[in-house]
PDB file of N, CA, C and O in Angstrom:
ATOM      1  N   MET A   1    -119.376-155.467-107.793  1.00  0.00           N
ATOM      2  CA  MET A   1    -119.799-155.205-108.957  1.00  0.00           C
ATOM      3  C   MET A   1    -119.965-156.428-109.632  1.00  0.00           C
ATOM      4  O   MET A   1    -121.114-156.750-109.935  1.00  0.00           O
ATOM      5  N   ASN A   2    -118.980-157.206-109.936  1.00  0.00           N
ATOM      6  CA  ASN A   2    -118.805-158.168-110.347  1.00  0.00           C
ATOM      7  C   ASN A   2    -119.879-159.323-110.242  1.00  0.00           C
ATOM      8  O   ASN A   2    -120.128-160.105-111.159  1.00  0.00           O
ATOM      9  N   TRP A   3    -120.449-159.323-109.063  1.00  0.00           N
ATOM     10  CA  TRP A   3    -121.342-160.459-108.554  1.00  0.00           C
ATOM     11  C   TRP A   3    -122.730-160.090-109.619  1.00  0.00           C
ATOM     12  O   TRP A   3    -123.365-161.078-109.988  1.00  0.00           O
ATOM     13  N   PHE A   4    -123.086-159.068-109.986  1.00  0.00           N
ATOM     14  CA  PHE A   4    -124.268-158.830-110.843  1.00  0.00           C
ATOM     15  C   PHE A   4    -124.212-158.462-112.285  1.00  0.00           C
ATOM     16  O   PHE A   4    -125.197-158.681-112.991  1.00  0.00           O
ATOM     17  N   LEU A   5    -122.900-157.801-112.884  1.00  0.00           N
ATOM     18  CA  LEU A   5    -122.430-157.563-113.659  1.00  0.00           C
ATOM     19  C   LEU A   5    -121.728-159.037-114.969  1.00  0.00           C
ATOM     20  O   LEU A   5    -121.861-159.262-116.172  1.00  0.00           O
ATOM     21  N   ASP A   6    -121.020-159.670-113.836  1.00  0.00           N
ATOM     22  CA  ASP A   6    -120.247-160.565-114.307  1.00  0.00           C
ATOM     23  C   ASP A   6    -119.125-160.335-115.361  1.00  0.00           C
ATOM     24  O   ASP A   6    -119.125-160.842-116.483  1.00  0.00           O
ATOM     25  N   PHE A   7    -118.276-159.600-114.916  1.00  0.00           N
ATOM     26  CA  PHE A   7    -117.148-159.059-115.694  1.00  0.00           C
ATOM     27  C   PHE A   7    -116.079-160.272-116.077  1.00  0.00           C
ATOM     28  O   PHE A   7    -116.066-161.269-115.354  1.00  0.00           O
ATOM     29  N   ASN A   8    -115.208-160.188-117.181  1.00  0.00           N
ATOM     30  CA  ASN A   8    -114.228-161.346-117.223  1.00  0.00           C
ATOM     31  C   ASN A   8    -113.328-160.849-116.174  1.00  0.00           C
ATOM     32  O   ASN A   8    -113.501-159.811-115.536  1.00  0.00           O
ATOM     33  N   SER A   9    -112.229-161.782-116.032  1.00  0.00           N
ATOM     34  CA  SER A   9    -111.229-161.738-115.298  1.00  0.00           C
ATOM     35  C   SER A   9    -110.321-160.707-115.506  1.00  0.00           C
ATOM     36  O   SER A   9    -109.850-160.026-114.594  1.00  0.00           O
ATOM     37  N   GLU A  10    -110.055-160.573-116.730  1.00  0.00           N
ATOM     38  CA  GLU A  10    -109.180-159.122-116.946  1.00  0.00           C
ATOM     39  C   GLU A  10    -109.638-157.586-116.322  1.00  0.00           C
ATOM     40  O   GLU A  10    -108.930-156.825-115.661  1.00  0.00           O
ATOM     41  N   ILE A  11    -110.982-157.402-116.731  1.00  0.00           N
ATOM     42  CA  ILE A  11    -111.771-156.007-116.191  1.00  0.00           C
ATOM     43  C   ILE A  11    -111.935-156.348-114.823  1.00  0.00           C
ATOM     44  O   ILE A  11    -111.849-155.320-114.151  1.00  0.00           O
ATOM     45  N   ASN A  12    -112.121-157.284-114.174  1.00  0.00           N
ATOM     46  CA  ASN A  12    -112.331-157.481-112.599  1.00  0.00           C
ATOM     47  C   ASN A  12    -111.247-156.979-111.960  1.00  0.00           C
ATOM     48  O   ASN A  12    -111.238-156.251-110.968  1.00  0.00           O
ATOM     49  N   THR A  13    -109.904-157.607-112.875  1.00  0.00           N
ATOM     50  CA  THR A  13    -108.719-157.252-112.099  1.00  0.00           C
ATOM     51  C   THR A  13    -108.213-155.812-112.407  1.00  0.00           C
ATOM     52  O   THR A  13    -107.321-155.366-111.686  1.00  0.00           O
ATOM     53  N   MET A  14    -108.668-155.111-113.336  1.00  0.00           N
ATOM     54  CA  MET A  14    -108.595-153.956-113.480  1.00  0.00           C
ATOM     55  C   MET A  14    -109.320-152.991-112.727  1.00  0.00           C
ATOM     56  O   MET A  14    -108.779-151.921-112.449  1.00  0.00           O
ATOM     57  N   ILE A  15    -110.253-153.195-112.436  1.00  0.00           N
ATOM     58  CA  ILE A  15    -111.259-152.350-111.581  1.00  0.00           C
ATOM     59  C   ILE A  15    -110.954-152.594-109.912  1.00  0.00           C
ATOM     60  O   ILE A  15    -111.323-151.830-109.019  1.00  0.00           O
ATOM     61  N   SER A  16    -110.110-153.978-109.716  1.00  0.00           N
ATOM     62  CA  SER A  16    -109.949-154.264-108.145  1.00  0.00           C
ATOM     63  C   SER A  16    -108.372-153.190-108.100  1.00  0.00           C
ATOM     64  O   SER A  16    -107.930-152.575-107.129  1.00  0.00           O
ATOM     65  N   ALA A  17    -107.889-153.259-109.294  1.00  0.00           N
ATOM     66  CA  ALA A  17    -106.379-152.578-109.130  1.00  0.00           C
ATOM     67  C   ALA A  17    -106.722-151.168-109.251  1.00  0.00           C
ATOM     68  O   ALA A  17    -105.939-150.356-108.759  1.00  0.00           O
ATOM     69  N   THR A  18    -107.831-150.736-109.864  1.00  0.00           N
ATOM     70  CA  THR A  18    -107.842-149.024-109.861  1.00  0.00           C
ATOM     71  C   THR A  18    -108.431-148.522-108.437  1.00  0.00           C
ATOM     72  O   THR A  18    -108.021-147.506-107.874  1.00  0.00           O
ATOM     73  N   MET A  19    -109.582-149.481-107.864  1.00  0.00           N
ATOM     74  CA  MET A  19    -110.019-149.281-106.589  1.00  0.00           C
ATOM     75  C   MET A  19    -108.774-149.165-105.566  1.00  0.00           C
ATOM     76  O   MET A  19    -108.573-148.074-105.032  1.00  0.00           O
ATOM     77  N   PHE A  20    -107.870-150.345-105.259  1.00  0.00           N
ATOM     78  CA  PHE A  20    -106.722-150.190-104.496  1.00  0.00           C
ATOM     79  C   PHE A  20    -106.001-149.015-104.667  1.00  0.00           C
ATOM     80  O   PHE A  20    -105.599-148.402-103.678  1.00  0.00           O
ATOM     81  N   SER A  21    -105.756-148.566-105.965  1.00  0.00           N
ATOM     82  CA  SER A  21    -104.549-147.272-106.131  1.00  0.00           C
ATOM     83  C   SER A  21    -105.287-146.377-105.655  1.00  0.00           C
ATOM     84  O   SER A  21    -104.785-145.689-104.766  1.00  0.00           O
ATOM     85  N   LEU A  22    -106.473-146.132-106.006  1.00  0.00           N
ATOM     86  CA  LEU A  22    -107.171-144.741-105.682  1.00  0.00           C
ATOM     87  C   LEU A  22    -107.391-144.604-104.003  1.00  0.00           C
ATOM     88  O   LEU A  22    -107.291-143.491-103.486  1.00  0.00           O
ATOM     89  N   ILE A  23    -107.659-145.662-103.282  1.00  0.00           N
ATOM     90  CA  ILE A  23    -107.704-145.706-101.757  1.00  0.00           C
ATOM     91  C   ILE A  23    -106.460-145.359-101.456  1.00  0.00           C
ATOM     92  O   ILE A  23    -106.264-144.339-100.795  1.00  0.00           O
ATOM     93  N   GLY A  24    -105.167-146.342-101.996  1.00  0.00           N
ATOM     94  CA  GLY A  24    -104.078-145.622-101.488  1.00  0.00           C
ATOM     95  C   GLY A  24    -103.521-144.111-101.783  1.00  0.00           C
ATOM     96  O   GLY A  24    -102.847-143.437-101.004  1.00  0.00           O
ATOM     97  N   ILE A  25    -103.890-143.799-102.879  1.00  0.00           N
ATOM     98  CA  ILE A  25    -103.758-142.295-103.306  1.00  0.00           C
ATOM     99  C   ILE A  25    -104.336-141.372-102.057  1.00  0.00           C
ATOM    100  O   ILE A  25    -103.790-140.389-101.555  1.00  0.00           O
ATOM    101  N   ALA A  26    -105.595-141.974-101.706  1.00  0.00           N
ATOM    102  CA  ALA A  26    -106.221-140.803-100.674  1.00  0.00           C
ATOM    103  C   ALA A  26    -105.460-141.329 -99.216  1.00  0.00           C
ATOM    104  O   ALA A  26    -105.439-140.555 -98.259  1.00  0.00           O
ATOM    105  N   TYR A  27    -105.057-142.213 -99.150  1.00  0.00           N
ATOM    106  CA  TYR A  27    -104.474-142.530 -97.647  1.00  0.00           C
ATOM    107  C   TYR A  27    -103.182-141.623 -97.602  1.00  0.00           C
ATOM    108  O   TYR A  27    -103.019-140.823 -96.681  1.00  0.00           O
ATOM    109  N   VAL A  28    -102.123-141.797 -98.792  1.00  0.00           N
ATOM    110  CA  VAL A  28    -101.176-141.000 -98.880  1.00  0.00           C
ATOM    111  C   VAL A  28    -101.514-139.424 -98.600  1.00  0.00           C
ATOM    112  O   VAL A  28    -101.030-138.643 -97.780  1.00  0.00           O
ATOM    113  N   TYR A  29    -102.428-139.270 -99.496  1.00  0.00           N
ATOM    114  CA  TYR A  29    -102.865-137.621 -99.284  1.00  0.00           C
ATOM    115  C   TYR A  29    -103.472-137.370 -97.931  1.00  0.00           C
ATOM    116  O   TYR A  29    -103.299-136.235 -97.488  1.00  0.00           O
ATOM    117  N   ALA A  30    -103.943-137.960 -97.419  1.00  0.00           N
ATOM    118  CA  ALA A  30    -104.525-137.881 -95.955  1.00  0.00           C
ATOM    119  C   ALA A  30    -103.656-137.958 -94.948  1.00  0.00           C
ATOM    120  O   ALA A  30    -103.775-137.328 -93.897  1.00  0.00           O
ATOM    121  N   GLY A  31    -102.649-138.811 -95.246  1.00  0.00           N
ATOM    122  CA  GLY A  31    -101.487-138.670 -94.396  1.00  0.00           C
ATOM    123  C   GLY A  31    -100.370-137.564 -94.272  1.00  0.00           C
ATOM    124  O   GLY A  31     -99.503-137.577 -93.398  1.00  0.00           O
ATOM    125  N   LEU A  32    -100.464-136.852 -95.002  1.00  0.00           N
ATOM    126  CA  LEU A  32     -99.817-135.485 -95.354  1.00  0.00           C
ATOM    127  C   LEU A  32    -100.200-134.499 -94.639  1.00  0.00           C
ATOM    128  O   LEU A  32     -99.508-133.518 -94.368  1.00  0.00           O
ATOM    129  N   LEU A  33    -101.462-134.724 -94.249  1.00  0.00           N
ATOM    130  CA  LEU A  33    -102.368-133.645 -93.256  1.00  0.00           C
ATOM    131  C   LEU A  33    -102.516-133.954 -91.790  1.00  0.00           C
ATOM    132  O   LEU A  33    -103.323-133.345 -91.088  1.00  0.00           O
ATOM    133  N   TRP A  34    -101.761-134.867 -91.352  1.00  0.00           N
ATOM    134  CA  TRP A  34    -102.118-135.209 -90.126  1.00  0.00           C
ATOM    135  C   TRP A  34    -100.762-134.685 -89.334  1.00  0.00           C
ATOM    136  O   TRP A  34     -99.720-135.091 -89.851  1.00  0.00           O
ATOM    137  N   TYR A  35    -100.654-134.108 -88.527  1.00  0.00           N
ATOM    138  CA  TYR A  35     -99.499-133.332 -87.663  1.00  0.00           C
ATOM    139  C   TYR A  35     -98.768-134.511 -86.976  1.00  0.00           C
ATOM    140  O   TYR A  35     -97.566-134.641 -87.210  1.00  0.00           O
ATOM    141  N   LYS A  36     -99.260-135.200 -86.322  1.00  0.00           N
ATOM    142  CA  LYS A  36     -98.968-136.393 -85.539  1.00  0.00           C
ATOM    143  C   LYS A  36     -97.562-137.263 -86.463  1.00  0.00           C
ATOM    144  O   LYS A  36     -97.794-137.443 -87.658  1.00  0.00           O
ATOM    145  N   LYS A  37     -96.631-137.605 -86.105  1.00  0.00           N
ATOM    146  CA  LYS A  37     -95.830-138.065 -87.118  1.00  0.00           C
ATOM    147  C   LYS A  37     -95.866-139.815 -86.979  1.00  0.00           C
ATOM    148  O   LYS A  37     -95.267-140.443 -87.852  1.00  0.00           O
ATOM    149  N   LEU A  38     -96.458-140.458 -86.054  1.00  0.00           N
ATOM    150  CA  LEU A  38     -96.918-141.635 -86.229  1.00  0.00           C
ATOM    151  C   LEU A  38     -97.970-142.087 -87.163  1.00  0.00           C
ATOM    152  O   LEU A  38     -97.836-142.936 -88.044  1.00  0.00           O
ATOM    153  N   ILE A  39     -99.206-141.312 -86.815  1.00  0.00           N
ATOM    154  CA  ILE A  39    -100.435-141.304 -87.869  1.00  0.00           C
ATOM    155  C   ILE A  39     -99.877-141.143 -88.931  1.00  0.00           C
ATOM    156  O   ILE A  39     -99.695-142.162 -89.597  1.00  0.00           O
ATOM    157  N   GLN A  40     -99.444-139.952 -89.434  1.00  0.00           N
ATOM    158  CA  GLN A  40     -98.693-139.749 -90.739  1.00  0.00           C
ATOM    159  C   GLN A  40     -98.235-140.840 -91.477  1.00  0.00           C
ATOM    160  O   GLN A  40     -98.484-141.032 -92.667  1.00  0.00           O
ATOM    161  N   THR A  41     -97.336-141.790 -90.509  1.00  0.00           N
ATOM    162  CA  THR A  41     -96.512-142.652 -91.113  1.00  0.00           C
ATOM    163  C   THR A  41     -97.273-143.646 -91.378  1.00  0.00           C
ATOM    164  O   THR A  41     -97.093-144.281 -92.417  1.00  0.00           O
ATOM    165  N   ILE A  42     -98.248-143.968 -90.516  1.00  0.00           N
ATOM    166  CA  ILE A  42     -98.938-145.166 -90.610  1.00  0.00           C
ATOM    167  C   ILE A  42     -99.908-144.867 -91.928  1.00  0.00           C
ATOM    168  O   ILE A  42     -99.850-145.795 -92.735  1.00  0.00           O
ATOM    169  N   PHE A  43    -100.813-143.743 -92.340  1.00  0.00           N
ATOM    170  CA  PHE A  43    -101.506-143.696 -93.268  1.00  0.00           C
ATOM    171  C   PHE A  43    -100.458-143.838 -94.495  1.00  0.00           C
ATOM    172  O   PHE A  43    -100.669-144.759 -95.284  1.00  0.00           O
ATOM    173  N   ILE A  44     -99.417-143.046 -94.697  1.00  0.00           N
ATOM    174  CA  ILE A  44     -98.813-142.848 -95.885  1.00  0.00           C
ATOM    175  C   ILE A  44     -97.891-144.458 -96.063  1.00  0.00           C
ATOM    176  O   ILE A  44     -97.718-144.745 -97.248  1.00  0.00           O
ATOM    177  N   LEU A  45     -97.466-145.210 -95.327  1.00  0.00           N
ATOM    178  CA  LEU A  45     -97.076-146.753 -95.586  1.00  0.00           C
ATOM    179  C   LEU A  45     -98.357-147.755 -95.978  1.00  0.00           C
ATOM    180  O   LEU A  45     -98.327-148.702 -96.764  1.00  0.00           O
ATOM    181  N   CYS A  46     -99.490-147.267 -95.195  1.00  0.00           N
ATOM    182  CA  CYS A  46    -100.554-148.394 -95.872  1.00  0.00           C
ATOM    183  C   CYS A  46    -101.040-147.797 -97.130  1.00  0.00           C
ATOM    184  O   CYS A  46    -101.386-148.576 -98.018  1.00  0.00           O
ATOM    185  N   GLY A  47    -101.120-146.477 -97.342  1.00  0.00           N
ATOM    186  CA  GLY A  47    -101.269-145.877 -98.797  1.00  0.00           C
ATOM    187  C   GLY A  47    -100.196-146.453-100.091  1.00  0.00           C
ATOM    188  O   GLY A  47    -100.539-146.729-101.240  1.00  0.00           O
ATOM    189  N   ILE A  48     -98.936-146.525 -99.550  1.00  0.00           N
ATOM    190  CA  ILE A  48     -98.089-147.248-100.681  1.00  0.00           C
ATOM    191  C   ILE A  48     -98.462-148.364-100.540  1.00  0.00           C
ATOM    192  O   ILE A  48     -99.119-148.658-101.539  1.00  0.00           O
ATOM    193  N   PHE A  49     -98.408-149.338 -99.714  1.00  0.00           N
ATOM    194  CA  PHE A  49     -98.602-150.809 -99.844  1.00  0.00           C
ATOM    195  C   PHE A  49     -99.830-150.963-100.785  1.00  0.00           C
ATOM    196  O   PHE A  49     -99.764-151.766-101.716  1.00  0.00           O
ATOM    197  N   LEU A  50    -101.146-150.089-100.538  1.00  0.00           N
ATOM    198  CA  LEU A  50    -102.436-150.449-101.195  1.00  0.00           C
ATOM    199  C   LEU A  50    -101.996-150.485-102.593  1.00  0.00           C
ATOM    200  O   LEU A  50    -102.266-151.425-103.341  1.00  0.00           O
ATOM    201  N   ILE A  51    -101.121-149.163-103.043  1.00  0.00           N
ATOM    202  CA  ILE A  51    -100.728-149.040-104.612  1.00  0.00           C
ATOM    203  C   ILE A  51     -99.840-150.026-104.775  1.00  0.00           C
ATOM    204  O   ILE A  51    -100.065-150.725-105.763  1.00  0.00           O
ATOM    205  N   GLY A  52     -98.846-150.335-104.092  1.00  0.00           N
ATOM    206  CA  GLY A  52     -97.931-151.366-104.433  1.00  0.00           C
ATOM    207  C   GLY A  52     -98.262-152.785-104.370  1.00  0.00           C
ATOM    208  O   GLY A  52     -97.420-153.593-104.762  1.00  0.00           O
ATOM    209  N   MET A  53     -99.258-153.140-103.976  1.00  0.00           N
ATOM    210  CA  MET A  53     -99.840-154.508-103.930  1.00  0.00           C
ATOM    211  C   MET A  53    -100.199-154.897-105.271  1.00  0.00           C
ATOM    212  O   MET A  53    -100.155-156.105-105.502  1.00  0.00           O
ATOM    213  N   ASN A  54    -100.539-154.135-106.187  1.00  0.00           N
ATOM    214  CA  ASN A  54    -101.222-154.466-107.208  1.00  0.00           C
ATOM    215  C   ASN A  54    -100.160-154.953-108.349  1.00  0.00           C
ATOM    216  O   ASN A  54    -100.520-155.604-109.329  1.00  0.00           O
ATOM    217  N   PHE A  55     -99.203-154.677-108.177  1.00  0.00           N
ATOM    218  CA  PHE A  55     -97.660-155.211-108.688  1.00  0.00           C
ATOM    219  C   PHE A  55     -97.018-156.474-108.195  1.00  0.00           C
ATOM    220  O   PHE A  55     -95.996-156.908-108.726  1.00  0.00           O
ATOM    221  N   LEU A  56     -97.566-157.024-107.256  1.00  0.00           N
ATOM    222  CA  LEU A  56     -96.965-158.419-106.500  1.00  0.00           C
ATOM    223  C   LEU A  56     -98.183-159.210-106.773  1.00  0.00           C
ATOM    224  O   LEU A  56     -99.317-158.786-106.997  1.00  0.00           O
ATOM    225  N   ASN A  57     -97.646-160.767-106.702  1.00  0.00           N
ATOM    226  CA  ASN A  57     -98.430-161.510-106.888  1.00  0.00           C
ATOM    227  C   ASN A  57     -99.426-162.117-105.531  1.00  0.00           C
ATOM    228  O   ASN A  57     -98.952-162.440-104.442  1.00  0.00           O
ATOM    229  N   GLU A  58    -100.628-162.165-105.829  1.00  0.00           N
ATOM    230  CA  GLU A  58    -101.478-162.530-104.725  1.00  0.00           C
ATOM    231  C   GLU A  58    -101.107-163.647-103.843  1.00  0.00           C
ATOM    232  O   GLU A  58    -100.623-164.694-104.274  1.00  0.00           O
ATOM    233  N   THR A  59    -101.295-163.455-102.836  1.00  0.00           N
ATOM    234  CA  THR A  59    -100.891-164.520-101.757  1.00  0.00           C
ATOM    235  C   THR A  59    -101.894-164.230-100.493  1.00  0.00           C
ATOM    236  O   THR A  59    -102.646-163.285-100.255  1.00  0.00           O
ATOM    237  N   THR A  60    -101.597-165.409 -99.800  1.00  0.00           N
ATOM    238  CA  THR A  60    -102.866-165.200 -98.513  1.00  0.00           C
ATOM    239  C   THR A  60    -102.106-163.913 -97.538  1.00  0.00           C
ATOM    240  O   THR A  60    -102.697-162.986 -96.984  1.00  0.00           O
ATOM    241  N   TRP A  61    -100.941-164.136 -97.536  1.00  0.00           N
ATOM    242  CA  TRP A  61    -100.180-162.771 -96.569  1.00  0.00           C
ATOM    243  C   TRP A  61    -100.402-161.324 -97.150  1.00  0.00           C
ATOM    244  O   TRP A  61    -100.815-160.428 -96.414  1.00  0.00           O
ATOM    245  N   ILE A  62    -100.133-161.118 -98.427  1.00  0.00           N
ATOM    246  CA  ILE A  62    -100.557-159.758 -99.196  1.00  0.00           C
ATOM    247  C   ILE A  62    -102.072-159.435 -98.952  1.00  0.00           C
ATOM    248  O   ILE A  62    -102.496-158.322 -98.640  1.00  0.00           O
ATOM    249  N   SER A  63    -102.905-160.675 -99.156  1.00  0.00           N
ATOM    250  CA  SER A  63    -104.430-160.248 -99.158  1.00  0.00           C
ATOM    251  C   SER A  63    -104.625-159.661 -97.440  1.00  0.00           C
ATOM    252  O   SER A  63    -105.229-158.632 -97.139  1.00  0.00           O
ATOM    253  N   ILE A  64    -104.059-160.453 -96.623  1.00  0.00           N
ATOM    254  CA  ILE A  64    -104.284-159.891 -94.869  1.00  0.00           C
ATOM    255  C   ILE A  64    -103.650-158.685 -94.783  1.00  0.00           C
ATOM    256  O   ILE A  64    -104.072-157.675 -94.220  1.00  0.00           O
ATOM    257  N   MET A  65    -102.442-158.859 -95.465  1.00  0.00           N
ATOM    258  CA  MET A  65    -102.345-157.115 -95.144  1.00  0.00           C
ATOM    259  C   MET A  65    -102.871-156.082 -95.903  1.00  0.00           C
ATOM    260  O   MET A  65    -103.042-154.992 -95.357  1.00  0.00           O
ATOM    261  N   ALA A  66    -103.149-156.233 -97.038  1.00  0.00           N
ATOM    262  CA  ALA A  66    -103.984-155.379 -97.552  1.00  0.00           C
ATOM    263  C   ALA A  66    -105.419-155.051 -96.389  1.00  0.00           C
ATOM    264  O   ALA A  66    -105.729-153.949 -95.938  1.00  0.00           O
ATOM    265  N   ILE A  67    -105.934-156.049 -96.186  1.00  0.00           N
ATOM    266  CA  ILE A  67    -107.493-155.732 -95.129  1.00  0.00           C
ATOM    267  C   ILE A  67    -106.688-154.916 -94.179  1.00  0.00           C
ATOM    268  O   ILE A  67    -107.112-153.788 -93.925  1.00  0.00           O
ATOM    269  N   ILE A  68    -105.576-155.328 -93.612  1.00  0.00           N
ATOM    270  CA  ILE A  68    -105.201-154.751 -92.106  1.00  0.00           C
ATOM    271  C   ILE A  68    -104.871-153.210 -92.816  1.00  0.00           C
ATOM    272  O   ILE A  68    -104.750-152.345 -91.949  1.00  0.00           O
ATOM    273  N   CYS A  69    -104.722-152.763 -94.060  1.00  0.00           N
ATOM    274  CA  CYS A  69    -103.803-151.275 -94.238  1.00  0.00           C
ATOM    275  C   CYS A  69    -105.112-150.819 -94.702  1.00  0.00           C
ATOM    276  O   CYS A  69    -105.178-149.611 -94.474  1.00  0.00           O
ATOM    277  N   LEU A  70    -106.156-151.238 -95.237  1.00  0.00           N
ATOM    278  CA  LEU A  70    -107.473-151.041 -95.489  1.00  0.00           C
ATOM    279  C   LEU A  70    -108.096-150.336 -94.140  1.00  0.00           C
ATOM    280  O   LEU A  70    -108.522-149.182 -94.093  1.00  0.00           O
ATOM    281  N   LEU A  71    -108.059-151.274 -93.059  1.00  0.00           N
ATOM    282  CA  LEU A  71    -108.946-150.921 -91.884  1.00  0.00           C
ATOM    283  C   LEU A  71    -108.104-149.995 -91.058  1.00  0.00           C
ATOM    284  O   LEU A  71    -108.651-149.054 -90.483  1.00  0.00           O
ATOM    285  N   THR A  72    -106.990-150.166 -90.970  1.00  0.00           N
ATOM    286  CA  THR A  72    -106.531-149.393 -89.998  1.00  0.00           C
ATOM    287  C   THR A  72    -106.331-147.817 -90.004  1.00  0.00           C
ATOM    288  O   THR A  72    -106.365-147.237 -88.918  1.00  0.00           O
ATOM    289  N   PRO A  73    -106.137-147.138 -91.105  1.00  0.00           N
ATOM    290  CA  PRO A  73    -106.515-145.488 -90.940  1.00  0.00           C
ATOM    291  C   PRO A  73    -108.097-144.999 -90.962  1.00  0.00           C
ATOM    292  O   PRO A  73    -108.554-143.867 -90.798  1.00  0.00           O
ATOM    293  N   MET A  74    -108.866-146.431 -91.260  1.00  0.00           N
ATOM    294  CA  MET A  74    -110.314-145.644 -90.873  1.00  0.00           C
ATOM    295  C   MET A  74    -110.355-145.876 -89.371  1.00  0.00           C
ATOM    296  O   MET A  74    -110.775-144.896 -88.756  1.00  0.00           O
ATOM    297  N   ILE A  75    -110.035-146.892 -88.646  1.00  0.00           N
ATOM    298  CA  ILE A  75    -110.071-146.991 -87.413  1.00  0.00           C
ATOM    299  C   ILE A  75    -109.201-145.842 -86.841  1.00  0.00           C
ATOM    300  O   ILE A  75    -109.802-145.221 -85.965  1.00  0.00           O
ATOM    301  N   ILE A  76    -108.186-145.475 -87.048  1.00  0.00           N
ATOM    302  CA  ILE A  76    -107.395-144.109 -86.649  1.00  0.00           C
ATOM    303  C   ILE A  76    -108.213-143.347 -86.859  1.00  0.00           C
ATOM    304  O   ILE A  76    -108.739-142.967 -85.813  1.00  0.00           O
ATOM    305  N   GLY A  77    -108.676-142.831 -87.877  1.00  0.00           N
ATOM    306  CA  GLY A  77    -109.521-141.707 -88.195  1.00  0.00           C
ATOM    307  C   GLY A  77    -110.789-141.600 -87.301  1.00  0.00           C
ATOM    308  O   GLY A  77    -111.376-140.579 -86.944  1.00  0.00           O
ATOM    309  N   ARG A  78    -111.012-142.640 -87.082  1.00  0.00           N
ATOM    310  CA  ARG A  78    -112.834-142.781 -86.203  1.00  0.00           C
ATOM    311  C   ARG A  78    -112.109-142.656 -85.010  1.00  0.00           C
ATOM    312  O   ARG A  78    -112.609-141.691 -84.432  1.00  0.00           O
ATOM    313  N   ILE A  79    -111.278-143.076 -84.393  1.00  0.00           N
ATOM    314  CA  ILE A  79    -110.668-142.723 -82.603  1.00  0.00           C
ATOM    315  C   ILE A  79    -110.096-141.234 -82.940  1.00  0.00           C
ATOM    316  O   ILE A  79    -110.665-140.513 -82.120  1.00  0.00           O
ATOM    317  N   SER A  80    -109.400-140.568 -83.603  1.00  0.00           N
ATOM    318  CA  SER A  80    -108.747-139.434 -83.451  1.00  0.00           C
ATOM    319  C   SER A  80    -109.956-138.404 -83.788  1.00  0.00           C
ATOM    320  O   SER A  80    -109.852-137.258 -83.349  1.00  0.00           O
ATOM    321  N   SER A  81    -110.984-138.727 -84.474  1.00  0.00           N
ATOM    322  CA  SER A  81    -112.047-137.583 -84.439  1.00  0.00           C
ATOM    323  C   SER A  81    -112.799-137.355 -83.130  1.00  0.00           C
ATOM    324  O   SER A  81    -113.172-136.259 -82.713  1.00  0.00           O
ATOM    325  N   LYS A  82    -112.997-138.721 -82.449  1.00  0.00           N
ATOM    326  CA  LYS A  82    -113.870-138.433 -81.013  1.00  0.00           C
ATOM    327  C   LYS A  82    -112.720-137.707 -80.085  1.00  0.00           C
ATOM    328  O   LYS A  82    -112.981-136.953 -79.148  1.00  0.00           O
ATOM    329  N   ASP A  83    -111.350-138.089 -80.535  1.00  0.00           N
ATOM    330  CA  ASP A  83    -110.786-137.241 -79.287  1.00  0.00           C
ATOM    331  C   ASP A  83    -110.650-135.886 -79.820  1.00  0.00           C
ATOM    332  O   ASP A  83    -110.635-135.130 -78.849  1.00  0.00           O
ATOM    333  N   LYS A  84    -110.538-135.183 -80.984  1.00  0.00           N
ATOM    334  CA  LYS A  84    -110.849-133.767 -81.222  1.00  0.00           C
ATOM    335  C   LYS A  84    -112.084-133.269 -80.995  1.00  0.00           C
ATOM    336  O   LYS A  84    -112.302-132.059 -81.067  1.00  0.00           O
ATOM    337  N   LYS A  85    -113.096-134.232 -80.672  1.00  0.00           N
ATOM    338  CA  LYS A  85    -114.319-133.401 -80.178  1.00  0.00           C
ATOM    339  C   LYS A  85    -114.551-133.504 -78.712  1.00  0.00           C
ATOM    340  O   LYS A  85    -115.326-132.775 -78.093  1.00  0.00           O
ATOM    341  N   GLU A  86    -113.850-134.428 -78.212  1.00  0.00           N
ATOM    342  CA  GLU A  86    -113.795-134.578 -76.621  1.00  0.00           C
ATOM    343  C   GLU A  86    -112.682-133.228 -76.216  1.00  0.00           C
ATOM    344  O   GLU A  86    -112.883-132.593 -75.181  1.00  0.00           O
ATOM    345  N   LEU A  87    -111.806-132.965 -76.906  1.00  0.00           N
ATOM    346  CA  LEU A  87    -110.789-131.824 -76.464  1.00  0.00           C
ATOM    347  C   LEU A  87    -111.535-130.575 -76.718  1.00  0.00           C
ATOM    348  O   LEU A  87    -111.414-129.772 -75.792  1.00  0.00           O
ATOM    349  N   ALA A  88    -112.359-130.126 -77.816  1.00  0.00           N
ATOM    350  CA  ALA A  88    -113.136-129.241 -78.183  1.00  0.00           C
ATOM    351  C   ALA A  88    -114.136-128.795 -77.132  1.00  0.00           C
ATOM    352  O   ALA A  88    -114.388-127.625 -76.847  1.00  0.00           O
ATOM    353  N   GLU A  89    -114.841-130.228 -76.423  1.00  0.00           N
ATOM    354  CA  GLU A  89    -115.958-129.696 -75.370  1.00  0.00           C
ATOM    355  C   GLU A  89    -115.291-129.269 -74.182  1.00  0.00           C
ATOM    356  O   GLU A  89    -115.875-128.666 -73.281  1.00  0.00           O
ATOM    357  N   GLN A  90    -113.744-129.652 -74.158  1.00  0.00           N
ATOM    358  CA  GLN A  90    -113.154-129.176 -72.643  1.00  0.00           C
ATOM    359  C   GLN A  90    -112.898-127.995 -72.454  1.00  0.00           C
ATOM    360  O   GLN A  90    -112.468-127.624 -71.362  1.00  0.00           O
TER     361      GLN A  90
END
């Protein structure tokens, strides 16, 4: 949104923090719905990291971890939904 509305840096930071916090809350909530402990732990840890990264200084490692924590639950959700469909067909 900042590309075409040209917000100042404070508003851009607030939008980013809100976005990552909401995604983190969604991952924590989704993690509580899983039955497998490993997947549940991954979702919850990724969600907590996305919420907590807003309070840390931005470094390259934190940015890399944020990207990993954003993508990992989505990939797990995509793979596990295929597994459920395959099991239902059998």
